[in-house]
ZADO-1210 file (C-alpha; in nm, 4 decimals, padded with zeros to 6 digits):
<atoms>
<atom x="-04.6138" y="-02.4937" z="-03.2793" code="MET" pos="1"/>
<atom x="-04.8708" y="-02.2730" z="-03.1635" code="MET" pos="2"/>
<atom x="-05.1466" y="-02.1675" z="-03.3674" code="VAL" pos="3"/>
<atom x="-05.3262" y="-01.8327" z="-03.3623" code="VAL" pos="4"/>
<atom x="-05.5418" y="-01.6844" z="-03.5226" code="ASP" pos="5"/>
<atom x="-05.5113" y="-01.2442" z="-03.5156" code="ALA" pos="6"/>
<atom x="-05.8769" y="-01.1903" z="-03.5726" code="GLN" pos="7"/>
<atom x="-06.1937" y="-01.3451" z="-03.4919" code="ILE" pos="8"/>
<atom x="-06.5355" y="-01.1691" z="-03.3810" code="HIS" pos="9"/>
<atom x="-06.7971" y="-01.2180" z="-03.1389" code="LEU" pos="10"/>
<atom x="-07.1341" y="-01.0639" z="-03.1865" code="ARG" pos="11"/>
<atom x="-07.4320" y="-01.1499" z="-02.9663" code="ALA" pos="12"/>
<atom x="-07.7626" y="-01.2434" z="-03.0923" code="ALA" pos="13"/>
<atom x="-07.9822" y="-01.0019" z="-03.3005" code="ASP" pos="14"/>
<atom x="-08.2278" y="-00.8023" z="-03.0221" code="ARG" pos="15"/>
<atom x="-08.3491" y="-00.4943" z="-02.9286" code="PRO" pos="16"/>
<atom x="-08.0345" y="-00.3805" z="-02.6984" code="ASP" pos="17"/>
<atom x="-07.7924" y="-00.4808" z="-02.9631" code="ARG" pos="18"/>
<atom x="-07.9846" y="-00.4548" z="-03.3091" code="PRO" pos="19"/>
<atom x="-07.8028" y="-00.6165" z="-03.6020" code="TRP" pos="20"/>
<atom x="-07.8062" y="-00.3800" z="-03.9061" code="PRO" pos="21"/>
<atom x="-07.9855" y="-00.5944" z="-04.1714" code="GLY" pos="22"/>
<atom x="-07.7440" y="-00.5643" z="-04.4455" code="THR" pos="23"/>
<atom x="-07.5088" y="-00.7076" z="-04.2564" code="ARG" pos="24"/>
<atom x="-07.6068" y="-01.0721" z="-04.1898" code="SER" pos="25"/>
<atom x="-07.3795" y="-01.3685" z="-04.3463" code="HIS" pos="26"/>
<atom x="-07.6088" y="-01.6386" z="-04.4719" code="PRO" pos="27"/>
<atom x="-07.3327" y="-01.9044" z="-04.3238" code="HIS" pos="28"/>
<atom x="-07.3331" y="-01.8150" z="-03.9862" code="ARG" pos="29"/>
<atom x="-07.6646" y="-01.6930" z="-03.8336" code="PRO" pos="30"/>
<atom x="-07.7376" y="-01.5318" z="-03.5075" code="GLY" pos="31"/>
<atom x="-07.4575" y="-01.5211" z="-03.2455" code="SER" pos="32"/>
<atom x="-07.1386" y="-01.6128" z="-03.2160" code="PHE" pos="33"/>
<atom x="-07.0387" y="-01.5936" z="-02.8865" code="LEU" pos="34"/>
<atom x="-06.6965" y="-01.7684" z="-02.6776" code="ALA" pos="35"/>
<atom x="-06.8031" y="-02.1856" z="-02.7060" code="GLU" pos="36"/>
<atom x="-06.8387" y="-02.1403" z="-03.0845" code="ASP" pos="37"/>
<atom x="-06.5475" y="-01.9495" z="-03.1154" code="ALA" pos="38"/>
<atom x="-06.3889" y="-02.2255" z="-02.8877" code="LEU" pos="39"/>
<atom x="-06.5039" y="-02.5685" z="-03.0769" code="LYS" pos="40"/>
<atom x="-06.4198" y="-02.4671" z="-03.3619" code="GLU" pos="41"/>
<atom x="-06.0697" y="-02.3560" z="-03.2999" code="MET" pos="42"/>
<atom x="-06.0115" y="-02.7124" z="-03.1104" code="ASP" pos="43"/>
<atom x="-06.1501" y="-02.9170" z="-03.4442" code="ALA" pos="44"/>
<atom x="-05.9440" y="-02.6477" z="-03.6543" code="ALA" pos="45"/>
<atom x="-05.5826" y="-02.7123" z="-03.3783" code="GLY" pos="46"/>
<atom x="-05.5921" y="-02.3651" z="-03.3390" code="VAL" pos="47"/>
<atom x="-05.4648" y="-02.2349" z="-02.9795" code="ALA" pos="48"/>
<atom x="-05.5070" y="-01.8721" z="-02.9288" code="ARG" pos="49"/>
<atom x="-05.7700" y="-01.5942" z="-03.1360" code="ALA" pos="50"/>
<atom x="-05.8080" y="-01.2448" z="-03.0949" code="VAL" pos="51"/>
<atom x="-06.1003" y="-01.1183" z="-03.0621" code="ILE" pos="52"/>
<atom x="-06.1659" y="-00.7441" z="-03.2479" code="VAL" pos="53"/>
<atom x="-06.5014" y="-00.6345" z="-03.1600" code="PRO" pos="54"/>
<atom x="-06.7473" y="-00.5687" z="-03.5010" code="PRO" pos="55"/>
<atom x="-06.6759" y="-00.2175" z="-03.5742" code="SER" pos="56"/>
<atom x="-07.1201" y="-00.2060" z="-03.6583" code="TRP" pos="57"/>
<atom x="-07.1421" y="-00.2618" z="-03.2841" code="GLU" pos="58"/>
<atom x="-07.0216" y="00.0767" z="-03.2092" code="GLY" pos="59"/>
<atom x="-06.7544" y="00.0494" z="-02.9626" code="ASP" pos="60"/>
<atom x="-06.8636" y="-00.2056" z="-02.7302" code="ARG" pos="61"/>
<atom x="-06.6405" y="-00.4346" z="-02.5855" code="ASN" pos="62"/>
<atom x="-06.8973" y="-00.5954" z="-02.3407" code="ASP" pos="63"/>
<atom x="-06.8574" y="-00.9572" z="-02.5564" code="LEU" pos="64"/>
<atom x="-06.4798" y="-00.9920" z="-02.6027" code="ALA" pos="65"/>
<atom x="-06.4051" y="-00.9010" z="-02.2218" code="ILE" pos="66"/>
<atom x="-06.6753" y="-01.1852" z="-02.0726" code="ASP" pos="67"/>
<atom x="-06.4712" y="-01.4464" z="-02.3192" code="ALA" pos="68"/>
<atom x="-06.1423" y="-01.3339" z="-02.1949" code="VAL" pos="69"/>
<atom x="-06.2978" y="-01.3826" z="-01.8696" code="ARG" pos="70"/>
<atom x="-06.3866" y="-01.7048" z="-01.8910" code="ARG" pos="71"/>
<atom x="-06.1291" y="-01.8391" z="-02.1034" code="TYR" pos="72"/>
<atom x="-05.8071" y="-01.5967" z="-02.0555" code="PRO" pos="73"/>
<atom x="-05.5659" y="-01.9281" z="-02.1720" code="ASP" pos="74"/>
<atom x="-05.7270" y="-01.9256" z="-02.5458" code="ARG" pos="75"/>
<atom x="-05.9061" y="-01.5251" z="-02.5691" code="PHE" pos="76"/>
<atom x="-05.6806" y="-01.1479" z="-02.5768" code="ALA" pos="77"/>
<atom x="-05.8867" y="-00.8304" z="-02.7647" code="ILE" pos="78"/>
<atom x="-05.8294" y="-00.5830" z="-02.9981" code="MET" pos="79"/>
<atom x="-06.0558" y="-00.3320" z="-02.8097" code="GLY" pos="80"/>
<atom x="-06.2991" y="-00.0491" z="-02.9652" code="ARG" pos="81"/>
<atom x="-06.2313" y="00.3168" z="-02.8788" code="PHE" pos="82"/>
<atom x="-06.4761" y="00.6206" z="-02.9768" code="ALA" pos="83"/>
<atom x="-06.1271" y="00.7568" z="-03.1876" code="ILE" pos="84"/>
<atom x="-06.3211" y="01.0488" z="-03.2433" code="GLU" pos="85"/>
<atom x="-06.3746" y="01.1589" z="-02.8597" code="ARG" pos="86"/>
<atom x="-06.0462" y="01.2512" z="-02.7626" code="PRO" pos="87"/>
<atom x="-06.2308" y="01.3678" z="-02.4360" code="GLU" pos="88"/>
<atom x="-06.2100" y="01.0209" z="-02.3405" code="ASP" pos="89"/>
<atom x="-05.8710" y="00.9857" z="-02.3402" code="ARG" pos="90"/>
<atom x="-05.8258" y="00.9169" z="-01.9833" code="ALA" pos="91"/>
<atom x="-05.9725" y="00.5315" z="-02.0319" code="ALA" pos="92"/>
<atom x="-05.6528" y="00.4788" z="-02.2813" code="LEU" pos="93"/>
<atom x="-05.4051" y="00.5368" z="-01.9234" code="ASP" pos="94"/>
<atom x="-05.5613" y="00.2208" z="-01.8019" code="GLY" pos="95"/>
<atom x="-05.6446" y="00.0572" z="-02.1223" code="TRP" pos="96"/>
<atom x="-05.4306" y="-00.2420" z="-02.0980" code="LYS" pos="97"/>
<atom x="-05.5587" y="-00.3190" z="-01.7293" code="ARG" pos="98"/>
<atom x="-05.8984" y="-00.4560" z="-01.8499" code="GLN" pos="99"/>
<atom x="-05.8837" y="-00.8447" z="-01.8867" code="PRO" pos="100"/>
<atom x="-05.6892" y="-00.9848" z="-02.1853" code="GLY" pos="101"/>
<atom x="-05.6715" y="-00.5892" z="-02.3867" code="MET" pos="102"/>
<atom x="-05.3893" y="-00.5932" z="-02.5753" code="LEU" pos="103"/>
<atom x="-05.4668" y="-00.2517" z="-02.7704" code="GLY" pos="104"/>
<atom x="-05.7342" y="-00.1340" z="-03.0150" code="LEU" pos="105"/>
<atom x="-05.8550" y="-00.1648" z="-03.3623" code="ARG" pos="106"/>
<atom x="-06.0539" y="00.0924" z="-03.6063" code="PHE" pos="107"/>
<atom x="-06.2102" y="00.0696" z="-03.8852" code="THR" pos="108"/>
<atom x="-06.2008" y="00.3425" z="-04.1981" code="PHE" pos="109"/>
<atom x="-06.4534" y="00.2319" z="-04.4028" code="GLY" pos="110"/>
<atom x="-06.7536" y="00.4483" z="-04.3910" code="SER" pos="111"/>
<atom x="-06.7719" y="00.7956" z="-04.5567" code="ALA" pos="112"/>
<atom x="-06.7983" y="00.9311" z="-04.2426" code="SER" pos="113"/>
<atom x="-06.4933" y="00.7331" z="-04.1240" code="GLN" pos="114"/>
<atom x="-06.2710" y="00.7852" z="-04.3904" code="ARG" pos="115"/>
<atom x="-06.1696" y="01.1519" z="-04.3523" code="PRO" pos="116"/>
<atom x="-06.0482" y="01.1056" z="-04.0044" code="TRP" pos="117"/>
<atom x="-05.7172" y="00.9993" z="-04.1251" code="LEU" pos="118"/>
<atom x="-05.6805" y="01.3273" z="-04.3203" code="THR" pos="119"/>
<atom x="-05.8742" y="01.6146" z="-04.1680" code="ASN" pos="120"/>
<atom x="-05.7122" y="01.5869" z="-03.8011" code="GLY" pos="121"/>
<atom x="-06.0131" y="01.4339" z="-03.6068" code="THR" pos="122"/>
<atom x="-05.7200" y="01.1195" z="-03.5133" code="THR" pos="123"/>
<atom x="-05.4152" y="01.3475" z="-03.4410" code="ASP" pos="124"/>
<atom x="-05.3822" y="01.3437" z="-03.0548" code="TRP" pos="125"/>
<atom x="-05.4279" y="00.9549" z="-03.0940" code="PHE" pos="126"/>
<atom x="-05.1740" y="00.8509" z="-03.2304" code="TRP" pos="127"/>
<atom x="-04.8875" y="00.9667" z="-02.9934" code="PRO" pos="128"/>
<atom x="-05.0711" y="00.8891" z="-02.6804" code="VAL" pos="129"/>
<atom x="-05.0538" y="00.5135" z="-02.8300" code="ALA" pos="130"/>
<atom x="-04.7087" y="00.5109" z="-02.8742" code="ALA" pos="131"/>
<atom x="-04.6928" y="00.7180" z="-02.5289" code="ARG" pos="132"/>
<atom x="-04.8813" y="00.4517" z="-02.3473" code="LEU" pos="133"/>
<atom x="-04.7380" y="00.1261" z="-02.6252" code="GLU" pos="134"/>
<atom x="-05.1180" y="00.0581" z="-02.7146" code="LEU" pos="135"/>
<atom x="-05.0329" y="-00.1834" z="-03.0126" code="PRO" pos="136"/>
<atom x="-05.2882" y="-00.0920" z="-03.3080" code="VAL" pos="137"/>
<atom x="-05.4797" y="-00.2650" z="-03.6219" code="MET" pos="138"/>
<atom x="-05.5907" y="-00.0402" z="-03.8868" code="LEU" pos="139"/>
<atom x="-05.8593" y="-00.1713" z="-04.1496" code="SER" pos="140"/>
<atom x="-05.7735" y="00.1422" z="-04.3333" code="VAL" pos="141"/>
<atom x="-05.8489" y="-00.0118" z="-04.7420" code="PRO" pos="142"/>
<atom x="-05.7480" y="00.2930" z="-05.0042" code="GLY" pos="143"/>
<atom x="-05.6084" y="00.4698" z="-04.7284" code="GLN" pos="144"/>
<atom x="-05.2179" y="00.2931" z="-04.6993" code="LEU" pos="145"/>
<atom x="-05.0776" y="00.6702" z="-04.7934" code="PRO" pos="146"/>
<atom x="-05.2417" y="00.8495" z="-04.5027" code="GLN" pos="147"/>
<atom x="-05.1288" y="00.5734" z="-04.2232" code="VAL" pos="148"/>
<atom x="-04.7912" y="00.5402" z="-04.3643" code="ASP" pos="149"/>
<atom x="-04.7534" y="00.9448" z="-04.2861" code="ARG" pos="150"/>
<atom x="-04.9012" y="00.8634" z="-03.9507" code="ILE" pos="151"/>
<atom x="-04.6540" y="00.5706" z="-03.9303" code="ALA" pos="152"/>
<atom x="-04.3396" y="00.7877" z="-04.0134" code="GLU" pos="153"/>
<atom x="-04.4972" y="01.0528" z="-03.7847" code="ARG" pos="154"/>
<atom x="-04.4974" y="00.8077" z="-03.4697" code="HIS" pos="155"/>
<atom x="-04.2037" y="00.5519" z="-03.5260" code="PRO" pos="156"/>
<atom x="-04.2590" y="00.4264" z="-03.1838" code="ARG" pos="157"/>
<atom x="-04.6300" y="00.3202" z="-03.2235" code="LEU" pos="158"/>
<atom x="-04.7119" y="-00.0759" z="-03.3416" code="ARG" pos="159"/>
<atom x="-04.9397" y="-00.0131" z="-03.6501" code="ILE" pos="160"/>
<atom x="-05.1115" y="-00.3567" z="-03.8058" code="ILE" pos="161"/>
<atom x="-05.3069" y="-00.3506" z="-04.1470" code="ILE" pos="162"/>
<atom x="-05.6219" y="-00.5727" z="-04.1622" code="ASP" pos="163"/>
<atom x="-05.6637" y="-00.7966" z="-04.4915" code="HIS" pos="164"/>
<atom x="-05.2932" y="-00.7353" z="-04.6028" code="LEU" pos="165"/>
<atom x="-05.4861" y="-00.3891" z="-04.7313" code="GLY" pos="166"/>
<atom x="-05.7285" y="-00.5496" z="-04.9469" code="LEU" pos="167"/>
<atom x="-06.0180" y="-00.3648" z="-05.1282" code="LEU" pos="168"/>
<atom x="-06.3421" y="-00.4757" z="-05.0057" code="GLN" pos="169"/>
<atom x="-06.6131" y="-00.6069" z="-05.2220" code="GLY" pos="170"/>
<atom x="-06.4024" y="-00.7043" z="-05.4965" code="THR" pos="171"/>
<atom x="-06.2026" y="-01.0414" z="-05.5764" code="LYS" pos="172"/>
<atom x="-05.8024" y="-01.1980" z="-05.6622" code="ASP" pos="173"/>
<atom x="-05.5932" y="-00.9406" z="-05.8822" code="ASP" pos="174"/>
<atom x="-05.8518" y="-00.6728" z="-05.8192" code="ALA" pos="175"/>
<atom x="-05.8595" y="-00.6949" z="-05.4386" code="ALA" pos="176"/>
<atom x="-05.5079" y="-00.6572" z="-05.4220" code="PHE" pos="177"/>
<atom x="-05.4651" y="-00.2883" z="-05.6396" code="ALA" pos="178"/>
<atom x="-05.3006" y="-00.0979" z="-05.3381" code="HIS" pos="179"/>
<atom x="-05.0594" y="-00.4035" z="-05.3037" code="LEU" pos="180"/>
<atom x="-04.7682" y="-00.1597" z="-05.4359" code="PRO" pos="181"/>
<atom x="-04.8794" y="00.0717" z="-05.1544" code="ASP" pos="182"/>
<atom x="-04.8483" y="-00.2500" z="-04.8490" code="LEU" pos="183"/>
<atom x="-04.5033" y="-00.2661" z="-05.0103" code="LEU" pos="184"/>
<atom x="-04.3800" y="00.0523" z="-04.9609" code="ALA" pos="185"/>
<atom x="-04.4870" y="00.0348" z="-04.5845" code="MET" pos="186"/>
<atom x="-04.2388" y="-00.2461" z="-04.4912" code="ALA" pos="187"/>
<atom x="-03.9313" y="-00.0061" z="-04.4509" code="ARG" pos="188"/>
<atom x="-04.0995" y="00.1002" z="-04.1117" code="ARG" pos="189"/>
<atom x="-03.9420" y="-00.0817" z="-03.8915" code="PRO" pos="190"/>
<atom x="-04.3404" y="-00.0262" z="-03.6668" code="ASN" pos="191"/>
<atom x="-04.5745" y="-00.1706" z="-03.9335" code="VAL" pos="192"/>
<atom x="-04.7084" y="-00.4853" z="-03.9937" code="ALA" pos="193"/>
<atom x="-04.9489" y="-00.6894" z="-04.1674" code="VAL" pos="194"/>
<atom x="-05.2385" y="-00.9387" z="-04.1455" code="LYS" pos="195"/>
<atom x="-05.2723" y="-01.2082" z="-04.3991" code="ALA" pos="196"/>
<atom x="-05.6160" y="-01.2346" z="-04.2856" code="SER" pos="197"/>
<atom x="-05.9739" y="-01.2634" z="-04.4471" code="ALA" pos="198"/>
<atom x="-05.7944" y="-01.3901" z="-04.7677" code="LEU" pos="199"/>
<atom x="-06.0456" y="-01.6803" z="-04.8386" code="PRO" pos="200"/>
<atom x="-06.3227" y="-01.3711" z="-04.8910" code="SER" pos="201"/>
<atom x="-06.1383" y="-01.2610" z="-05.1548" code="TYR" pos="202"/>
<atom x="-06.0570" y="-01.4747" z="-05.4303" code="SER" pos="203"/>
<atom x="-06.3247" y="-01.6142" z="-05.6719" code="SER" pos="204"/>
<atom x="-06.1510" y="-02.0009" z="-05.6521" code="GLU" pos="205"/>
<atom x="-06.2166" y="-02.2764" z="-05.4262" code="PRO" pos="206"/>
<atom x="-05.9889" y="-02.3395" z="-05.2285" code="TYR" pos="207"/>
<atom x="-05.6699" y="-02.3873" z="-05.1747" code="PRO" pos="208"/>
<atom x="-05.7140" y="-02.0569" z="-05.3587" code="TYR" pos="209"/>
<atom x="-05.3952" y="-02.0224" z="-05.5536" code="ARG" pos="210"/>
<atom x="-05.4740" y="-01.6878" z="-05.6946" code="SER" pos="211"/>
<atom x="-05.3859" y="-01.5485" z="-05.4041" code="LEU" pos="212"/>
<atom x="-05.0611" y="-01.7648" z="-05.3586" code="HIS" pos="213"/>
<atom x="-04.8280" y="-01.4985" z="-05.5439" code="GLY" pos="214"/>
<atom x="-04.9767" y="-01.1948" z="-05.3125" code="HIS" pos="215"/>
<atom x="-04.8772" y="-01.3312" z="-05.0382" code="MET" pos="216"/>
<atom x="-04.5920" y="-01.4478" z="-05.1316" code="ARG" pos="217"/>
<atom x="-04.4786" y="-01.0924" z="-05.2191" code="ARG" pos="218"/>
<atom x="-04.6462" y="-00.9827" z="-04.8291" code="GLY" pos="219"/>
<atom x="-04.3836" y="-01.2284" z="-04.6818" code="PHE" pos="220"/>
<atom x="-04.1055" y="-01.1309" z="-04.8744" code="ASP" pos="221"/>
<atom x="-04.1386" y="-00.7533" z="-04.7718" code="ALA" pos="222"/>
<atom x="-04.2769" y="-00.8064" z="-04.4303" code="PHE" pos="223"/>
<atom x="-04.0960" y="-01.1092" z="-04.2971" code="GLY" pos="224"/>
<atom x="-04.1968" y="-01.4034" z="-04.1036" code="PRO" pos="225"/>
<atom x="-04.1813" y="-01.1311" z="-03.7648" code="ARG" pos="226"/>
<atom x="-04.4136" y="-00.8823" z="-03.9349" code="ARG" pos="227"/>
<atom x="-04.6857" y="-01.0580" z="-04.0968" code="MET" pos="228"/>
<atom x="-04.9232" y="-01.2221" z="-03.9282" code="PHE" pos="229"/>
<atom x="-05.1960" y="-01.5374" z="-03.9833" code="ARG" pos="230"/>
<atom x="-05.5778" y="-01.4489" z="-03.9623" code="GLY" pos="231"/>
<atom x="-05.8751" y="-01.5764" z="-04.0521" code="THR" pos="232"/>
<atom x="-06.2133" y="-01.3082" z="-03.9670" code="ASP" pos="233"/>
<atom x="-06.3877" y="-01.6115" z="-03.9425" code="LEU" pos="234"/>
<atom x="-06.6953" y="-01.5574" z="-03.9643" code="THR" pos="235"/>
<atom x="-06.7104" y="-01.4517" z="-04.2784" code="ARG" pos="236"/>
<atom x="-06.5009" y="-01.7576" z="-04.3938" code="LEU" pos="237"/>
<atom x="-06.5977" y="-01.9417" z="-04.7091" code="PRO" pos="238"/>
<atom x="-06.4017" y="-02.2212" z="-04.6764" code="CYS" pos="239"/>
<atom x="-06.3681" y="-02.4393" z="-04.2826" code="SER" pos="240"/>
<atom x="-06.2162" y="-02.3139" z="-04.0030" code="TYR" pos="241"/>
<atom x="-05.9353" y="-02.6053" z="-04.0699" code="ARG" pos="242"/>
<atom x="-05.8482" y="-02.5271" z="-04.4562" code="GLN" pos="243"/>
<atom x="-05.7973" y="-02.1669" z="-04.3201" code="ALA" pos="244"/>
<atom x="-05.5215" y="-02.3364" z="-04.1094" code="VAL" pos="245"/>
<atom x="-05.4133" y="-02.5373" z="-04.3672" code="THR" pos="246"/>
<atom x="-05.3811" y="-02.2731" z="-04.6601" code="LEU" pos="247"/>
<atom x="-05.0759" y="-02.1369" z="-04.5025" code="PHE" pos="248"/>
<atom x="-04.8987" y="-02.5184" z="-04.3387" code="THR" pos="249"/>
<atom x="-04.9882" y="-02.7490" z="-04.6372" code="GLU" pos="250"/>
<atom x="-04.9935" y="-02.5259" z="-04.9730" code="GLU" pos="251"/>
<atom x="-04.7132" y="-02.2559" z="-04.9481" code="LEU" pos="252"/>
<atom x="-04.4474" y="-02.4320" z="-05.0197" code="PRO" pos="253"/>
<atom x="-04.2093" y="-02.1479" z="-04.9174" code="TRP" pos="254"/>
<atom x="-04.3225" y="-02.1007" z="-04.5874" code="LEU" pos="255"/>
<atom x="-04.1741" y="-02.3486" z="-04.3728" code="ALA" pos="256"/>
<atom x="-03.9640" y="-02.4106" z="-04.0331" code="GLY" pos="257"/>
<atom x="-03.9570" y="-02.1227" z="-03.8166" code="ASP" pos="258"/>
<atom x="-04.0708" y="-01.8638" z="-04.0403" code="ASP" pos="259"/>
<atom x="-04.4002" y="-02.1369" z="-04.0539" code="GLN" pos="260"/>
<atom x="-04.4007" y="-02.0786" z="-03.6938" code="ALA" pos="261"/>
<atom x="-04.3340" y="-01.7168" z="-03.6298" code="LEU" pos="262"/>
<atom x="-04.6450" y="-01.6302" z="-03.9621" code="VAL" pos="263"/>
<atom x="-04.8476" y="-01.8594" z="-03.8035" code="MET" pos="264"/>
<atom x="-04.8536" y="-01.6970" z="-03.4124" code="GLY" pos="265"/>
<atom x="-04.5218" y="-01.6395" z="-03.2474" code="ARG" pos="266"/>
<atom x="-04.4819" y="-01.3270" z="-03.4393" code="GLY" pos="267"/>
<atom x="-04.8077" y="-01.1986" z="-03.3315" code="LEU" pos="268"/>
<atom x="-04.7622" y="-01.3031" z="-02.9718" code="CYS" pos="269"/>
<atom x="-04.4388" y="-01.0973" z="-03.0085" code="GLU" pos="270"/>
<atom x="-04.5290" y="-00.8117" z="-03.1661" code="TRP" pos="271"/>
<atom x="-04.8604" y="-00.7624" z="-02.9306" code="LEU" pos="272"/>
<atom x="-04.6558" y="-00.9020" z="-02.6363" code="SER" pos="273"/>
<atom x="-04.9440" y="-01.1959" z="-02.5091" code="TRP" pos="274"/>
<atom x="-04.7028" y="-01.3976" z="-02.3180" code="PRO" pos="275"/>
</atoms>
C-alpha cells in the first residue's frame, strides 16, 4: 500500500526577505522545515509521497515547493498558491501545470479580509477558469461550507477538496465538528472531496484520539474511500508522524483492505491525476 500525505508545509528560516509572523512560530518544530527534513520523517513513517501546500502566511510563494519537486520528483507534488483576488494575472493559470510538480491550487479564506471573497464577487472569475483548465483546488474555508457548496453546484466540472474536514480552527473535540453536517451535505456533489487532515490537532485526548473516530467514520460513510484523503499538516502535529499514519492503519477497524489503500493515498493520486 502506497501511503501519501495530502498536506505538508515546507518553510524557510526566519530572515529579512522571508519574515515569520511572530504569532505563528510553532514550539514543536521551530525554524526552517525543508525537503530533506520532510523526507527524513516520511522515510521513518513509511510515507512514500506528500503534497506540498505552501504556507499561506508567506503570501503566494511557491519557490520552496518547486525546488523540492525538482530535486525529489518521485516524492513530492504541489498544490500551489495564487493571488485569486487578482484576475489580471489569470494568464498564469494557462501554464500552471507546466510548473514542476504542480497539480492544482490551494486557497485559504480564514482571515477577516479573505472571508468575504467567496460571496462578494472577488473570486467569481476564477472558478470557471479552473474548471475549464481542469485545475483541482484545495480550500481552507472554516465556517463557510455553504458558500463553497454553491460554488460546487454552479461549477460541476471543478474538482474541490475541503481541508481538514471543514473543522473550526482553535476548537477541540465535538466543538471542532460543529459544521460537520454542512460538510456531509456536500457529499451529494460528486466534484467535492475532503481531506481528513490535521485531525490530531483538534483533539484534547492523547493518541489514538478516540473522540475523533466517530466523526471520521461519518465523513467516510458520506464521501467514501475515493473522496476522503488522509493528510497530516505535519509541522503542527501534536503526535509523531508515524502515529499520524497508524491512526488510520491500526486504530480504525472499519477502514481496511482496498478502502484503506484508497484513503491512504491511491484515491488522492487519482483525484489529482498524479501518476
